[in-house]
TORKOL-4160 file (C-alpha; in steps of 0.2 Angstrom, whole numbers, padded with zeros to 4 digits, m for minus):
239
<pt num="1" X="0006" Y="0081" Z="m0114"/>
<pt num="2" X="0004" Y="0081" Z="m0095"/>
<pt num="3" X="0017" Y="0090" Z="m0084"/>
<pt num="4" X="0027" Y="0080" Z="m0071"/>
<pt num="5" X="0037" Y="0081" Z="m0056"/>
<pt num="6" X="0049" Y="0068" Z="m0050"/>
<pt num="7" X="0048" Y="0061" Z="m0032"/>
<pt num="8" X="0061" Y="0049" Z="m0027"/>
<pt num="9" X="0065" Y="0044" Z="m0045"/>
<pt num="10" X="0047" Y="0042" Z="m0050"/>
<pt num="11" X="0038" Y="0053" Z="m0062"/>
<pt num="12" X="0022" Y="0060" Z="m0055"/>
<pt num="13" X="0009" Y="0069" Z="m0066"/>
<pt num="14" X="0001" Y="0085" Z="m0059"/>
<pt num="15" X="m0011" Y="0098" Z="m0064"/>
<pt num="16" X="m0008" Y="0117" Z="m0063"/>
<pt num="17" X="m0012" Y="0124" Z="m0046"/>
<pt num="18" X="m0008" Y="0108" Z="m0037"/>
<pt num="19" X="0004" Y="0108" Z="m0022"/>
<pt num="20" X="0017" Y="0094" Z="m0021"/>
<pt num="21" X="0007" Y="0085" Z="m0008"/>
<pt num="22" X="m0009" Y="0085" Z="m0018"/>
<pt num="23" X="0001" Y="0078" Z="m0033"/>
<pt num="24" X="0009" Y="0065" Z="m0023"/>
<pt num="25" X="m0007" Y="0059" Z="m0015"/>
<pt num="26" X="m0015" Y="0058" Z="m0032"/>
<pt num="27" X="m0001" Y="0046" Z="m0037"/>
<pt num="28" X="m0002" Y="0036" Z="m0021"/>
<pt num="29" X="0014" Y="0043" Z="m0013"/>
<pt num="30" X="0012" Y="0046" Z="0005"/>
<pt num="31" X="0021" Y="0062" Z="0012"/>
<pt num="32" X="0020" Y="0062" Z="0031"/>
<pt num="33" X="0009" Y="0076" Z="0039"/>
<pt num="34" X="m0002" Y="0082" Z="0053"/>
<pt num="35" X="m0008" Y="0099" Z="0049"/>
<pt num="36" X="m0013" Y="0096" Z="0031"/>
<pt num="37" X="m0031" Y="0092" Z="0026"/>
<pt num="38" X="m0036" Y="0094" Z="0007"/>
<pt num="39" X="m0053" Y="0102" Z="0013"/>
<pt num="40" X="m0044" Y="0117" Z="0020"/>
<pt num="41" X="m0032" Y="0131" Z="0016"/>
<pt num="42" X="m0014" Y="0125" Z="0018"/>
<pt num="43" X="m0006" Y="0130" Z="0034"/>
<pt num="44" X="0012" Y="0123" Z="0034"/>
<pt num="45" X="0013" Y="0123" Z="0053"/>
<pt num="46" X="0019" Y="0105" Z="0058"/>
<pt num="47" X="0034" Y="0104" Z="0045"/>
<pt num="48" X="0032" Y="0085" Z="0044"/>
<pt num="49" X="0029" Y="0086" Z="0026"/>
<pt num="50" X="0046" Y="0095" Z="0022"/>
<pt num="51" X="0053" Y="0088" Z="0006"/>
<pt num="52" X="0069" Y="0092" Z="m0003"/>
<pt num="53" X="0065" Y="0101" Z="m0020"/>
<pt num="54" X="0080" Y="0103" Z="m0031"/>
<pt num="55" X="0090" Y="0103" Z="m0015"/>
<pt num="56" X="0080" Y="0115" Z="m0005"/>
<pt num="57" X="0069" Y="0111" Z="0010"/>
<pt num="58" X="0050" Y="0115" Z="0006"/>
<pt num="59" X="0034" Y="0111" Z="0014"/>
<pt num="60" X="0025" Y="0100" Z="0002"/>
<pt num="61" X="0008" Y="0106" Z="0008"/>
<pt num="62" X="0011" Y="0124" Z="0003"/>
<pt num="63" X="0024" Y="0123" Z="m0011"/>
<pt num="64" X="0016" Y="0122" Z="m0029"/>
<pt num="65" X="0021" Y="0108" Z="m0040"/>
<pt num="66" X="0031" Y="0114" Z="m0055"/>
<pt num="67" X="0038" Y="0106" Z="m0071"/>
<pt num="68" X="0056" Y="0100" Z="m0068"/>
<pt num="69" X="0056" Y="0098" Z="m0049"/>
<pt num="70" X="0067" Y="0084" Z="m0043"/>
<pt num="71" X="0059" Y="0080" Z="m0026"/>
<pt num="72" X="0066" Y="0069" Z="m0012"/>
<pt num="73" X="0053" Y="0063" Z="0000"/>
<pt num="74" X="0056" Y="0046" Z="0008"/>
<pt num="75" X="0075" Y="0047" Z="0013"/>
<pt num="76" X="0084" Y="0043" Z="0029"/>
<pt num="77" X="0089" Y="0061" Z="0032"/>
<pt num="78" X="0071" Y="0068" Z="0030"/>
<pt num="79" X="0063" Y="0054" Z="0040"/>
<pt num="80" X="0076" Y="0057" Z="0054"/>
<pt num="81" X="0071" Y="0075" Z="0054"/>
<pt num="82" X="0052" Y="0070" Z="0054"/>
<pt num="83" X="0056" Y="0059" Z="0069"/>
<pt num="84" X="0064" Y="0073" Z="0079"/>
<pt num="85" X="0049" Y="0084" Z="0075"/>
<pt num="86" X="0037" Y="0071" Z="0081"/>
<pt num="87" X="0048" Y="0068" Z="0097"/>
<pt num="88" X="0047" Y="0087" Z="0100"/>
<pt num="89" X="0028" Y="0087" Z="0099"/>
<pt num="90" X="0027" Y="0073" Z="0111"/>
<pt num="91" X="0038" Y="0082" Z="0124"/>
<pt num="92" X="0030" Y="0099" Z="0122"/>
<pt num="93" X="0013" Y="0092" Z="0127"/>
<pt num="94" X="0007" Y="0078" Z="0138"/>
<pt num="95" X="0004" Y="0064" Z="0126"/>
<pt num="96" X="0003" Y="0048" Z="0137"/>
<pt num="97" X="m0004" Y="0036" Z="0124"/>
<pt num="98" X="m0009" Y="0022" Z="0136"/>
<pt num="99" X="m0020" Y="0033" Z="0146"/>
<pt num="100" X="m0027" Y="0043" Z="0132"/>
<pt num="101" X="m0045" Y="0040" Z="0125"/>
<pt num="102" X="m0039" Y="0044" Z="0107"/>
<pt num="103" X="m0026" Y="0030" Z="0107"/>
<pt num="104" X="m0028" Y="0020" Z="0091"/>
<pt num="105" X="m0037" Y="0034" Z="0083"/>
<pt num="106" X="m0023" Y="0047" Z="0085"/>
<pt num="107" X="m0014" Y="0053" Z="0070"/>
<pt num="108" X="0001" Y="0059" Z="0081"/>
<pt num="109" X="0003" Y="0042" Z="0088"/>
<pt num="110" X="0001" Y="0034" Z="0071"/>
<pt num="111" X="0015" Y="0045" Z="0063"/>
<pt num="112" X="0026" Y="0041" Z="0078"/>
<pt num="113" X="0024" Y="0022" Z="0074"/>
<pt num="114" X="0027" Y="0025" Z="0056"/>
<pt num="115" X="0043" Y="0034" Z="0059"/>
<pt num="116" X="0049" Y="0021" Z="0071"/>
<pt num="117" X="0049" Y="0033" Z="0085"/>
<pt num="118" X="0055" Y="0022" Z="0100"/>
<pt num="119" X="0057" Y="0036" Z="0114"/>
<pt num="120" X="0055" Y="0054" Z="0117"/>
<pt num="121" X="0073" Y="0058" Z="0116"/>
<pt num="122" X="0071" Y="0076" Z="0122"/>
<pt num="123" X="0068" Y="0081" Z="0140"/>
<pt num="124" X="0050" Y="0082" Z="0144"/>
<pt num="125" X="0042" Y="0099" Z="0147"/>
<pt num="126" X="0027" Y="0091" Z="0158"/>
<pt num="127" X="0017" Y="0106" Z="0153"/>
<pt num="128" X="0002" Y="0111" Z="0164"/>
<pt num="129" X="m0010" Y="0118" Z="0152"/>
<pt num="130" X="m0029" Y="0120" Z="0157"/>
<pt num="131" X="m0042" Y="0107" Z="0153"/>
<pt num="132" X="m0059" Y="0114" Z="0148"/>
<pt num="133" X="m0073" Y="0103" Z="0152"/>
<pt num="134" X="m0086" Y="0116" Z="0153"/>
<pt num="135" X="m0096" Y="0112" Z="0137"/>
<pt num="136" X="m0109" Y="0098" Z="0140"/>
<pt num="137" X="m0103" Y="0088" Z="0125"/>
<pt num="138" X="m0085" Y="0093" Z="0120"/>
<pt num="139" X="m0069" Y="0093" Z="0131"/>
<pt num="140" X="m0053" Y="0101" Z="0127"/>
<pt num="141" X="m0037" Y="0095" Z="0135"/>
<pt num="142" X="m0024" Y="0109" Z="0130"/>
<pt num="143" X="m0010" Y="0098" Z="0136"/>
<pt num="144" X="m0012" Y="0088" Z="0120"/>
<pt num="145" X="m0014" Y="0102" Z="0107"/>
<pt num="146" X="0000" Y="0103" Z="0094"/>
<pt num="147" X="m0006" Y="0119" Z="0086"/>
<pt num="148" X="m0010" Y="0111" Z="0069"/>
<pt num="149" X="m0023" Y="0125" Z="0066"/>
<pt num="150" X="m0036" Y="0112" Z="0059"/>
<pt num="151" X="m0050" Y="0116" Z="0072"/>
<pt num="152" X="m0047" Y="0135" Z="0068"/>
<pt num="153" X="m0049" Y="0132" Z="0049"/>
<pt num="154" X="m0063" Y="0119" Z="0051"/>
<pt num="155" X="m0073" Y="0131" Z="0062"/>
<pt num="156" X="m0070" Y="0146" Z="0050"/>
<pt num="157" X="m0071" Y="0137" Z="0033"/>
<pt num="158" X="m0084" Y="0123" Z="0036"/>
<pt num="159" X="m0094" Y="0128" Z="0051"/>
<pt num="160" X="m0095" Y="0146" Z="0047"/>
<pt num="161" X="m0090" Y="0151" Z="0064"/>
<pt num="162" X="m0075" Y="0157" Z="0073"/>
<pt num="163" X="m0074" Y="0147" Z="0088"/>
<pt num="164" X="m0055" Y="0144" Z="0089"/>
<pt num="165" X="m0039" Y="0155" Z="0087"/>
<pt num="166" X="m0021" Y="0153" Z="0091"/>
<pt num="167" X="m0013" Y="0166" Z="0102"/>
<pt num="168" X="0005" Y="0170" Z="0107"/>
<pt num="169" X="0022" Y="0164" Z="0101"/>
<pt num="170" X="0034" Y="0151" Z="0106"/>
<pt num="171" X="0032" Y="0143" Z="0123"/>
<pt num="172" X="0018" Y="0155" Z="0126"/>
<pt num="173" X="0008" Y="0149" Z="0111"/>
<pt num="174" X="m0010" Y="0143" Z="0115"/>
<pt num="175" X="m0026" Y="0138" Z="0108"/>
<pt num="176" X="m0040" Y="0151" Z="0113"/>
<pt num="177" X="m0059" Y="0150" Z="0113"/>
<pt num="178" X="m0067" Y="0165" Z="0106"/>
<pt num="179" X="m0080" Y="0168" Z="0119"/>
<pt num="180" X="m0082" Y="0181" Z="0133"/>
<pt num="181" X="m0076" Y="0170" Z="0146"/>
<pt num="182" X="m0064" Y="0160" Z="0136"/>
<pt num="183" X="m0073" Y="0144" Z="0140"/>
<pt num="184" X="m0080" Y="0132" Z="0127"/>
<pt num="185" X="m0097" Y="0132" Z="0135"/>
<pt num="186" X="m0099" Y="0151" Z="0131"/>
<pt num="187" X="m0095" Y="0148" Z="0113"/>
<pt num="188" X="m0107" Y="0144" Z="0099"/>
<pt num="189" X="m0098" Y="0127" Z="0095"/>
<pt num="190" X="m0110" Y="0112" Z="0092"/>
<pt num="191" X="m0106" Y="0094" Z="0094"/>
<pt num="192" X="m0110" Y="0092" Z="0076"/>
<pt num="193" X="m0097" Y="0105" Z="0070"/>
<pt num="194" X="m0083" Y="0098" Z="0060"/>
<pt num="195" X="m0071" Y="0108" Z="0071"/>
<pt num="196" X="m0076" Y="0096" Z="0086"/>
<pt num="197" X="m0070" Y="0081" Z="0076"/>
<pt num="198" X="m0055" Y="0086" Z="0066"/>
<pt num="199" X="m0042" Y="0086" Z="0079"/>
<pt num="200" X="m0027" Y="0074" Z="0075"/>
<pt num="201" X="m0023" Y="0071" Z="0093"/>
<pt num="202" X="m0033" Y="0069" Z="0109"/>
<pt num="203" X="m0035" Y="0088" Z="0112"/>
<pt num="204" X="m0053" Y="0089" Z="0107"/>
<pt num="205" X="m0064" Y="0075" Z="0112"/>
<pt num="206" X="m0082" Y="0071" Z="0112"/>
<pt num="207" X="m0088" Y="0067" Z="0129"/>
<pt num="208" X="m0095" Y="0049" Z="0133"/>
<pt num="209" X="m0088" Y="0041" Z="0117"/>
<pt num="210" X="m0070" Y="0038" Z="0122"/>
<pt num="211" X="m0071" Y="0019" Z="0123"/>
<pt num="212" X="m0086" Y="0015" Z="0111"/>
<pt num="213" X="m0074" Y="0007" Z="0100"/>
<pt num="214" X="m0062" Y="m0005" Z="0109"/>
<pt num="215" X="m0043" Y="m0003" Z="0109"/>
<pt num="216" X="m0037" Y="m0015" Z="0096"/>
<pt num="217" X="m0052" Y="m0012" Z="0084"/>
<pt num="218" X="m0047" Y="0007" Z="0081"/>
<pt num="219" X="m0042" Y="0015" Z="0064"/>
<pt num="220" X="m0023" Y="0014" Z="0066"/>
<pt num="221" X="m0024" Y="m0003" Z="0076"/>
<pt num="222" X="m0029" Y="m0010" Z="0059"/>
<pt num="223" X="m0020" Y="0000" Z="0046"/>
<pt num="224" X="m0004" Y="0010" Z="0044"/>
<pt num="225" X="m0007" Y="0029" Z="0043"/>
<pt num="226" X="0000" Y="0030" Z="0025"/>
<pt num="227" X="m0014" Y="0019" Z="0019"/>
<pt num="228" X="m0027" Y="0028" Z="0029"/>
<pt num="229" X="m0021" Y="0045" Z="0024"/>
<pt num="230" X="m0020" Y="0041" Z="0006"/>
<pt num="231" X="m0037" Y="0033" Z="0005"/>
<pt num="232" X="m0046" Y="0047" Z="0015"/>
<pt num="233" X="m0038" Y="0061" Z="0006"/>
<pt num="234" X="m0042" Y="0054" Z="m0011"/>
<pt num="235" X="m0060" Y="0051" Z="m0005"/>
<pt num="236" X="m0060" Y="0070" Z="0000"/>
<pt num="237" X="m0054" Y="0075" Z="m0017"/>
<pt num="238" X="m0067" Y="0064" Z="m0025"/>
<pt num="239" X="m0054" Y="0053" Z="m0034"/>
């Protein structure tokens, strides 16, 4: 007899060792997220995947699925909280979608659309972080970094390198490059590295490719993020 959890009134089977978001994905249930990727160690940094488990707020990407859990995911309260988190991500950086090369392929933008985010709500920080264009093939706009840690994990766990790290706390938090100069050109990153392609925003970009795919023909121009995410993650898990 398989074990089950209950998400929004629906019984969902799970296997021992799965997290809530993994069990949900297997069952075709979308839990909004930005920092989660099934290929990498869970990080729990963005908090978009927060669900209520037996009345307690938990990150679905790090919390294990266990028999008897009553989980609320798609509720007005949680989606309002997710919208506020997304709004804060927008105002903490400079996410100006109409002028960003990643528009239409950006997960942050797609999440905002899915949550019906119509404005930024909070005062804009207008942060002035540096842009590193020193590498011949890769550009980093630190103004767009949301500290999801995906490039850090991809560099360590897939590429076998240690190009990126997060440093500092709060308003002083920043993505740093592990090189003597602190610049990307002096690191051992390659344009073929997974870390160069995994960013969910326009923070890490491959040079000279920005408009190869026309606006209107990009990933989230054609499909909602819930459809794209479920299909992609099931493929990654070999389902």
